C-alpha positions as CSV (number, residue, x, y, z in Angstrom):
1,X,71.5,88.1,-132.5
2,X,69.8,86.8,-129.2
3,X,68.6,83.2,-128.8
4,X,65.7,83.0,-126.4
5,X,66.1,80.7,-123.6
6,X,64.1,78.6,-121.6
7,X,65.5,79.5,-118.4
8,X,64.1,83.3,-118.9
9,X,60.4,81.7,-117.5
10,X,62.1,79.8,-114.5
11,X,64.0,83.4,-113.8
12,X,61.4,86.1,-114.2
13,X,59.3,83.6,-112.1
14,X,61.8,83.1,-109.3
15,X,62.4,86.8,-109.0
16,X,59.0,87.1,-107.8
17,X,59.7,85.2,-104.4
18,X,63.4,85.2,-103.7
19,X,65.5,88.3,-103.2
20,X,68.7,86.7,-104.6
21,X,68.6,84.5,-107.5
22,X,71.5,82.6,-108.4
23,X,72.3,81.6,-112.2
24,X,75.3,79.3,-112.9
25,X,76.6,76.8,-115.3
26,X,79.6,76.3,-117.5
27,X,81.7,79.2,-119.4
28,X,80.3,80.3,-122.4
29,X,77.0,79.2,-121.8
30,X,75.2,82.6,-122.4
31,X,74.5,83.4,-118.8
32,X,75.8,87.2,-119.2
33,X,73.9,87.3,-122.5
34,X,70.8,85.9,-120.8
35,X,70.9,88.5,-117.8
36,X,71.2,91.5,-119.6
37,X,68.6,90.7,-122.7
38,X,66.0,89.9,-119.8
39,X,66.6,92.6,-117.7
40,X,68.0,95.6,-119.3
41,X,67.1,97.9,-116.9
42,X,69.0,96.3,-114.3
43,X,72.4,97.7,-113.5
44,X,75.5,95.1,-114.3
45,X,78.5,94.6,-112.5
46,X,81.2,92.5,-113.7
47,X,83.5,91.6,-111.0
48,X,86.3,90.2,-113.4
49,X,86.9,94.3,-114.2
50,X,89.6,94.8,-111.8
51,X,87.7,98.6,-110.9
52,X,84.5,97.0,-109.8
53,X,86.4,94.2,-108.3
54,X,88.2,96.7,-105.8
55,X,84.8,98.9,-105.6
56,X,83.1,95.6,-104.2
57,X,86.3,94.6,-101.9
58,X,86.7,98.0,-100.3
59,X,83.2,98.6,-99.5
60,X,80.6,95.7,-100.1
61,X,77.4,97.2,-98.5
62,X,78.3,100.5,-100.5
63,X,78.8,98.4,-103.6
64,X,75.1,96.4,-103.5
65,X,73.3,99.6,-102.3
66,X,74.5,102.2,-104.9
67,X,72.6,103.4,-107.5
68,X,68.6,103.6,-107.8
69,X,67.9,100.6,-110.0
70,X,65.4,97.9,-108.5
71,X,67.3,95.3,-109.7
72,X,71.5,94.6,-109.5
73,X,73.4,92.0,-111.7
74,X,76.7,90.6,-110.0
75,X,78.7,88.5,-112.7
76,X,81.5,86.5,-111.9
77,X,80.2,87.2,-108.2
78,X,82.4,84.3,-106.4
79,X,85.8,86.7,-107.1
80,X,84.8,88.4,-104.0
81,X,83.3,85.9,-101.3
82,X,82.6,88.7,-98.7
83,X,79.5,90.0,-100.9
84,X,77.7,86.7,-99.7
85,X,77.5,87.8,-95.9
86,X,76.5,91.3,-96.9
87,X,74.0,90.0,-99.2
88,X,72.4,87.8,-96.0
89,X,72.3,90.9,-94.1
90,X,70.8,93.0,-97.1
91,X,68.1,90.2,-98.1
92,X,66.8,90.5,-94.4
93,X,66.1,94.2,-94.2
94,X,62.6,94.8,-95.0
95,X,63.4,98.3,-96.2
96,X,65.6,97.1,-98.8
97,X,63.7,96.5,-102.2
98,X,66.5,96.1,-104.5
99,X,66.7,92.4,-105.8
100,X,69.8,90.6,-107.0
101,X,70.7,88.2,-109.6
102,X,74.0,86.7,-109.2
103,X,76.0,84.7,-111.9
104,X,79.2,82.5,-112.2
105,X,80.7,79.3,-113.4
106,X,83.0,78.7,-110.8
107,X,80.3,76.4,-109.2
108,X,82.9,75.0,-106.5
109,X,83.3,78.5,-104.8
110,X,80.1,79.8,-105.5
111,X,77.8,77.4,-103.9
112,X,80.1,77.0,-100.9
113,X,79.2,80.8,-100.6
114,X,76.0,80.4,-101.2
115,X,75.2,77.5,-98.9
116,X,77.0,79.3,-96.0
117,X,75.7,82.8,-96.4
118,X,72.5,82.7,-98.3
119,X,70.6,79.3,-97.7
120,X,66.7,80.0,-97.8
121,X,67.2,83.3,-99.3
122,X,67.9,82.4,-103.2
123,X,66.7,80.7,-105.9
124,X,69.7,78.5,-107.4
125,X,69.1,77.9,-111.3
126,X,71.3,76.4,-114.0
127,X,72.1,77.9,-117.6
128,X,73.9,75.1,-119.9
129,X,74.6,75.4,-123.5
130,X,71.7,75.3,-125.9
131,X,69.2,72.9,-126.7
132,X,67.7,71.7,-129.6
133,X,64.5,73.4,-128.9
134,X,66.3,76.9,-128.2
135,X,68.5,76.0,-131.3
136,X,66.1,74.9,-134.0
137,X,64.2,78.5,-134.8
138,X,67.3,80.2,-135.6
139,X,70.0,77.5,-136.6
140,X,68.1,74.7,-138.4
141,X,69.2,71.4,-136.9
142,X,71.3,69.1,-139.2
143,X,69.8,66.2,-141.0
144,X,72.0,63.7,-139.1
145,X,72.6,63.8,-135.8
146,X,76.3,63.0,-136.4
147,X,77.3,66.8,-136.9
148,X,75.3,68.5,-134.0
149,X,77.4,65.5,-132.0
150,X,80.6,66.8,-133.1
151,X,79.7,70.8,-133.2
152,X,78.2,70.7,-129.7
153,X,75.8,72.8,-128.3
154,X,77.7,76.2,-126.7
155,X,76.7,79.4,-128.2
156,X,79.9,80.9,-129.5
157,X,79.9,77.8,-131.9
158,X,76.6,79.2,-133.5
159,X,75.9,82.9,-132.8
160,X,80.1,84.0,-133.5
161,X,80.3,81.3,-136.1
162,X,83.5,80.0,-134.3
163,X,84.6,76.1,-135.6
164,X,83.9,74.0,-133.3
165,X,87.2,72.2,-133.5
166,X,89.1,76.2,-132.4
167,X,86.4,77.0,-130.0
168,X,86.9,73.6,-128.0
169,X,90.5,73.8,-128.2
170,X,90.5,77.6,-126.4
171,X,87.9,76.3,-124.3
172,X,89.6,73.3,-122.8
173,X,93.0,75.5,-122.4
174,X,90.6,78.5,-120.9
175,X,89.3,75.4,-118.5
176,X,92.2,74.3,-117.1
177,X,94.3,77.7,-116.7
178,X,92.0,79.9,-115.3
179,X,89.3,77.4,-113.6
180,X,91.0,74.3,-112.7
181,X,94.0,76.4,-111.4
182,X,91.8,78.3,-108.8
183,X,91.0,74.9,-107.3
184,X,93.0,73.2,-104.3
185,X,94.5,70.1,-105.0
186,X,94.8,70.4,-108.9
187,X,98.5,71.2,-109.4
188,X,99.6,69.2,-112.4
189,X,97.3,71.0,-115.1
190,X,98.8,68.6,-117.9
191,X,97.9,65.4,-116.0
192,X,94.5,67.3,-115.3
193,X,93.9,67.6,-119.1
194,X,94.7,64.0,-119.7
195,X,92.1,62.8,-117.1
196,X,89.8,64.8,-118.8
197,X,90.5,62.7,-122.0
198,X,90.6,59.7,-120.2
199,X,87.1,60.5,-119.1
200,X,86.0,61.5,-122.6
201,X,86.7,58.1,-123.4
202,X,84.6,56.4,-120.8
203,X,81.4,57.9,-121.7
204,X,78.3,55.8,-121.1
205,X,80.4,53.0,-119.5
206,X,79.8,51.9,-115.9
207,X,82.7,53.9,-114.1
208,X,85.8,51.9,-112.4
209,X,87.2,55.2,-110.9
210,X,90.0,53.0,-109.4
211,X,90.9,52.0,-113.3
212,X,90.5,55.7,-114.4
213,X,93.0,56.6,-111.3
214,X,95.4,53.9,-112.3
215,X,95.4,55.1,-116.1
216,X,95.8,58.8,-115.2
217,X,98.7,57.7,-113.2
218,X,96.9,59.3,-109.6
219,X,95.4,57.4,-106.8
220,X,92.1,57.1,-105.7
221,X,91.0,60.2,-103.7
222,X,92.8,62.3,-106.2
223,X,90.5,60.8,-108.9
224,X,87.6,61.3,-107.4
225,X,88.6,64.9,-106.5
226,X,89.1,65.4,-110.1
227,X,85.7,64.4,-111.0
228,X,84.6,66.5,-108.3
229,X,86.2,69.5,-109.9
230,X,84.6,68.6,-113.4
231,X,81.2,68.2,-112.0
232,X,81.6,71.2,-110.4
233,X,82.5,73.2,-113.5
234,X,79.6,71.7,-114.9
235,X,81.4,69.4,-117.2
236,X,80.4,66.1,-116.5
237,X,77.4,64.6,-114.7
238,X,77.4,61.1,-113.1
239,X,74.5,59.1,-113.7
240,X,73.1,57.0,-110.7
241,X,71.8,53.5,-111.0
242,X,68.0,52.4,-110.2
243,X,67.3,49.8,-107.9
244,X,64.5,50.3,-106.1
245,X,61.7,47.5,-105.7
246,X,62.5,45.4,-109.1
247,X,65.5,43.4,-108.5
248,X,68.6,43.3,-105.8
249,X,70.4,41.6,-108.7
250,X,71.7,45.3,-110.2
251,X,74.8,46.6,-111.0
252,X,75.4,49.9,-108.2
253,X,78.4,51.3,-110.2
254,X,77.6,54.9,-112.1
255,X,78.2,56.1,-115.6
256,X,79.8,59.3,-116.9
257,X,78.4,61.8,-119.0
258,X,79.7,65.2,-120.3
259,X,77.0,68.1,-120.5
260,X,78.3,68.8,-124.3
261,X,79.1,65.9,-127.1
262,X,81.0,68.2,-128.9
263,X,83.5,68.8,-126.3
264,X,84.0,64.8,-126.0
265,X,84.8,64.7,-129.4
266,X,87.4,67.5,-129.3
267,X,89.3,65.6,-126.4
268,X,89.4,62.6,-128.5
269,X,90.7,64.2,-131.7
270,X,87.3,63.4,-133.6
271,X,86.6,66.0,-136.0
272,X,85.1,64.5,-139.1
273,X,81.6,63.0,-139.8
274,X,83.2,60.2,-141.9
275,X,85.6,59.4,-139.1
276,X,83.0,59.5,-136.5
277,X,80.4,57.2,-138.4
278,X,83.0,54.7,-138.4
279,X,84.1,55.3,-135.0
280,X,83.3,52.9,-131.8
281,X,82.3,56.3,-130.1
282,X,79.3,57.2,-132.2
283,X,76.9,55.1,-130.4
284,X,78.0,56.4,-126.6
285,X,78.4,59.9,-128.5
286,X,74.4,59.7,-129.5
287,X,73.5,58.3,-126.1
288,X,75.3,61.1,-124.6
289,X,73.9,63.6,-127.1
290,X,70.3,62.6,-125.8
291,X,70.8,62.0,-121.9
292,X,72.6,65.6,-121.6
293,X,69.8,67.0,-124.0
294,X,67.3,65.5,-121.5
295,X,69.2,67.0,-118.6
296,X,69.6,70.6,-120.1
297,X,65.8,70.9,-120.9
298,X,64.9,69.8,-117.6
299,X,67.1,72.3,-115.9
300,X,66.1,75.0,-118.0
301,X,62.8,74.7,-116.6
302,X,63.9,75.2,-113.2
303,X,63.9,72.0,-112.0
304,X,66.4,68.7,-111.3
305,X,66.3,66.2,-113.3
306,X,65.9,63.0,-111.3
307,X,67.4,60.4,-113.9
308,X,68.8,57.0,-113.4
309,X,69.8,54.0,-115.7
310,X,69.0,50.2,-115.1
311,X,71.5,47.4,-115.9
312,X,71.1,43.7,-114.2
313,X,74.2,41.2,-113.8
314,X,73.5,39.7,-117.0
315,X,74.0,42.9,-119.3
316,X,70.1,44.1,-119.6
317,X,70.0,47.5,-119.6
318,X,67.7,50.6,-120.4
319,X,70.0,53.6,-120.9
320,X,67.7,56.3,-119.3
321,X,64.9,55.9,-116.2
322,X,62.9,59.2,-115.7
323,X,61.5,59.8,-112.1
324,X,58.7,62.1,-111.8
325,X,56.8,61.5,-108.3
326,X,55.9,57.9,-108.5
327,X,55.9,57.5,-112.1
328,X,58.6,56.1,-114.1
329,X,59.2,56.3,-117.9
330,X,61.9,53.8,-119.6
331,X,64.0,55.5,-122.6
332,X,66.5,53.4,-124.6
333,X,68.8,55.2,-126.8
334,X,70.0,53.6,-130.4
335,X,71.9,55.9,-133.0
336,X,70.5,53.5,-135.9
337,X,67.9,54.9,-137.5
338,X,66.0,51.6,-139.0
339,X,64.1,49.8,-135.9
340,X,64.8,46.0,-134.8
341,X,63.6,44.1,-132.3
342,X,67.0,43.7,-130.9
343,X,67.0,47.6,-130.0
344,X,63.8,46.9,-128.1
345,X,65.1,44.3,-126.0
346,X,66.2,46.2,-122.9
347,X,62.5,47.7,-122.7
348,X,61.1,44.6,-123.1
349,X,63.2,43.3,-120.4
350,X,62.5,45.7,-118.4
351,X,59.2,45.6,-118.6
352,X,58.9,42.1,-117.3
353,X,61.0,42.9,-114.4
354,X,58.9,46.1,-113.4
355,X,55.6,45.6,-114.9
356,X,56.1,49.4,-116.3
357,X,53.2,50.1,-119.1
358,X,54.3,50.2,-122.8
359,X,53.1,53.6,-122.9
360,X,55.6,54.9,-120.6
361,X,58.3,53.5,-122.7
362,X,60.4,55.1,-125.3
363,X,63.0,54.2,-128.0
364,X,65.2,57.3,-129.0
365,X,66.6,56.7,-132.4
366,X,68.8,58.2,-135.2
367,X,66.0,58.4,-137.6
368,X,64.0,61.2,-138.5
369,X,60.3,60.0,-137.8
370,X,58.4,59.4,-134.7
371,X,56.0,56.4,-134.6
372,X,54.2,53.9,-132.1
373,X,55.1,50.6,-131.7
374,X,53.2,48.4,-129.6
375,X,56.3,47.7,-126.9
376,X,57.4,51.4,-127.1
377,X,56.9,55.0,-128.6
378,X,60.2,55.3,-130.9
379,X,60.9,58.9,-130.9
380,X,63.3,61.0,-133.7
381,X,66.7,61.9,-131.9
382,X,65.1,65.2,-132.8
383,X,62.3,65.3,-130.4
384,X,64.1,64.6,-127.1
385,X,61.9,67.3,-125.8
386,X,58.5,64.9,-125.9
387,X,60.3,62.5,-123.0
388,X,58.0,63.2,-120.0
389,X,59.5,65.1,-117.2
């Protein structure tokens, strides 16, 4: 069963304006399924296949111009870097009407080739695991967020019914063994896997890279390099602090989040909802769920999220700030279902400091109903898509 993806609209629009479109994202996020479903008439070539890779390596220009189809899809294109130079030449030839959609998961290799050869000729789009908006029409959302936090949102957990624990165990092994091995500077795979677990235990916290490095048994430069590998592989992202205009006494460390909470839970060995409900992890995992959900939704509309957090030196904090031009929306995230005044403390403090209108403030909670309060809109966790941007 095909689950319609929000990115379809941005993808078809990009092809109207660019000769080359690149779709990247983590492994198993559904890139190949999306492209082959939306463009069934296109010629499709997967460079993981040895024969296709050999054809592309032996005669790159002939490979790219072979056949009559107006559109060519090249999957795992980073496996033949020489193709990018030929694509630059072909994209500049007025007589060539064919367009190309390239896809790949090894972002650290793919984007290097794109930036060197195709700058100005390519649209870059990102596909992540399902958003709740994409899931809901086909797979009803659970009554409570805990089940979704543990299952994550990778397509094979849903369309192939692979148990989440089994999927993520294999996913980590495949990611570490296959993708990370291809990156220079990552030689100790067992230590890198331990590094991933340590990152999972730091979601939602101010990130101290020196402390992370010490615990992982590596130096600071190695820890930074490994974080960059995880970011380039679409596993984690770092949220920047917002410190414009309001007050100079704010923290400047970043926070760390994963694009999928199921992977976090698997790395930390949490597989049971009852265990999660009693764990320190639940609150930060819920926060991660909401922030990742928002970011994925923006990426799937073909845009880049402009998101931050705010925290002053006394501990007052807003979990998510969304910037849209000159406008800012403030979002506090609490996993509880009963709304208390204390949940709104960060929002009300930020209102005093920034002068932001309460109409631009939100509290996303673990409950099932959305209501309006004088301090902020209260949204159910199922309605993250209602946030501005």
